[in-house]
N, C-alpha and C positions, 0 to 999 in steps of 0.2 A: 403689367396687369392692372385692371380697373380697381380703383380703391374708393371705398365709401366708409365714412366714419361709423355708420350704424350697421353695416353689413360685413361680416367676417366669414369668408368661405370655410375656414378651418372650423369655426364654431358650428356652422351649418352642417358640415360633414360629420362632426362629432355627434351632434344631436340626431341626425338621421341614422347613424350607426347605432346609437343608443336605443332609438325607437325599434329598429330591426331586431336588436338583441332582446328587447322587451317582448316583441311578438314571438320570437323563437322560444322564449321562456314560457309564455302563455301556452304555446303548442305543446310543450313538454309537460306542463302542469295538467293540461286537458287530457293528455294521454294517461297520466298517472291517475287522475280522477276516474277515467273510463275503466281502468283496471280495478280501482277500488270498488266502484259501484258493481262491476261484474262479480267481484269476489263476495261482496255483501249479498247479492242476489243468490249466489251459490250457497252461502251460509243459510239464507232464509229457506232454501229448498230442503235443508236438513231439519228444519224445525217442524214440530208436530202441531203447533197451534200459533195463532197470532200473538198470544201472550208470550210464548217462548221466543218468538221472533222480535219482540218489542225493542230490545237493545239495538238490533240491527236496523230496525226502522228509524230509531232515533239518530243513528249515524246517517242514514239516507236523508232524513229531514234536514240535518245541518248542511249536508252537501247540496241538497236541492235549494235551500234558501240562499246559500252563497252564490250558486250558479245563476239562480233567478235574478239576483241583484246585478250580476254582470250582463245578463241577457236583456233584462227589461229597463234597468236604470241607466246602465252605461252603454247599452246597444252594442255589446261585444258579441260577435258571431261565435256560436258554440259549434263544435262538431255535431253532426246529425244525431248520434246516439244520446249525447248529453242534452241537447235541446229537446228531444223527444221525452226524455226522462223528466226534465224540468217542467214541461207542459203537462205531461200525464199526471205528475204528482203535485200539481199546483195547489190543490186543496188537499193537503197532505193527510189530514185525519180521515177524510173520506176515502182517499186513494188507497191507503194501506188496507182498508177493509175490502175494497174492490179488487186490488191486485194481489193480495196475499196468495189466494188459491191459484191464480193465474201464474204467478212466479213459481209456486211449488210444482205445478204440472208442466211448466215449460211453455205454456200458451203465451205468457208475456215474456218476451226475450229482450234482453238488453244488448 
């Protein structure tokens, strides 16, 4: 087998496997975040006012900021639903006023 002091096939294979496992972990996390956002939207639907939904919107704000960092800073591709959420809620303070009624009526679906 070919030998090179600076190239080790076992290390390359280990690194590639680690990268694949990291990607699978991301996919799993994205699925969990999708479920969490959908659950929060369902909880917002039960609220009678934006004030009552405020705590749920705070959760969405944290999720949106973290996912936006992955999408825009690190250029990590998000599943369509999450990317749409990130973009729609980019100006979060304004977005919650725009989307509260649409979430409640089911017009805005996640």
